[in-house]
N, C-alpha and C positions, 0 to 999 in steps of 0.2 A: 739128927733135927728132932729140935725139944715138940712135944704134940700142940697143934694149936688148940688153944682154946674158942675163937672164933675163927668166921670166915676170914678169908684169905683170897682176893680176889686180882688176879693176875691176866694183862693181856698179853697174849704172848704172838710176836708176830716172828713170819717167817716165807718168804715164798719157797721153802724148799718143799711141796706137799707131808713126800714122805717122812722127813723129819717132823715138819710140824705135827700129824699124826702120833708118830712114837712118844717125841718129846712132850705131849700135852699131856697122851695119857699116863707118863710117868707122872708128872705133874699131880694129874687129878689120883693115881693111886696115892701119894703124900698130901689129900685132901686139902689141895687149894682148887677155888673154883678158877677157871680156862677160858676166857673166851680167845678163840684165834682171828686175826687178820693174814690173811695174804699180801699187803700188801697198807701203803700209806695212807690211801682216803679211803681206805675203810678200818682202818690204825683211825683215824681222826672221828668219823665219825661213830664209832664207840668210847671214844673217849670223852665223846660232847655227848654223848647221851646217858650211859654209865660210868660208877663210881669207881675207880680203881686202887688198889693199894700199891699198886710195880705192876712195869711192862717193861714186858723181855724180850727186845729186838736180838735176836739171831742170824748172823750171815748178811749178805751184803747182796740177795737174790730177790729181795722185794718186787713183785711184779708192776709198778706203776712209779717208782720212784728209788733215789738212792737211801739209804740208811741215816746217811747227815741230814739229808730232807726231811724223814718223818722225823727224827726228832727234833729240826729246828723249829716243827709245824705242830707238833705235842706242847715244846716250849713255850709258844705264843699261845695256850692255852692253861697250861702249868708251869708252874715256875718248878724249879730242883726239889725244893723242901717238901711242894705241895704232892708229886705224882716223882718218885723214883725208877727212872731206866738205866736197865741192867743190859748193857749188851757184852753178845759172845759171839766175840771173834772168831773164825775159823783156823787160822794161824797167826804168829806175830805182826806185827805188822803196825810199827808206831809212826809211821806215818796217815792211816786209819784210824786210830787210836787216839790218835792228835787232833783228827779231826773230828770224830764223832766228839770227843771230852769240851773240844770249842763247844759242839753245836748242843750239849744241854746234857751229855750222858750221866750218869751218878757213876756208875761203875761200871768196868769195862774186864773178865776175864779172857782168854785164850780156854777153847773147846780140844782137852786131851783126849776127851769118851768118857774123862771122870763125873756123873752125874752128882754123886756125891758133892762134891768140888760147889757144882750148880746151888744145889741146897745150899751147903756150905754161904754162899755170896747173899741168897735171900734170907738166911738165919742173921746174917752182919746186919742187913736192908732193915730188917724188921726194928730191930735194936735201936739202929740206929735211925728212924724214919715211925714213930712209935702207929699203931692204929687211933685217929682224931673219934673218939666219942660222938 
């Protein structure tokens, strides 16, 4: 992953508390600013109040609503080009992937335990969606 020259703000949504803490710590070790949300209502509130460069939605264990609904509500606030969303699925699931893509997710990857794969996807998104000055 290339070194960041400026702050990069990520909203990380995950209903699994243990994974949320571990993964957010790994993002912070890579110099990302990370805000955490356990569910959709909290995520929407944060997106309305703070500027984020990327939303990462992991799994479908959010506290209050399904992942597709969270994405749909976030898309009511910011379009695909304005706020990229990366979904990390626990396993290959074509139906879920199609549903998330239809809801407005920019990129979907499968969690295979390789954190470098996630970092690589973030770097790709950074190149596709450069920060607005």
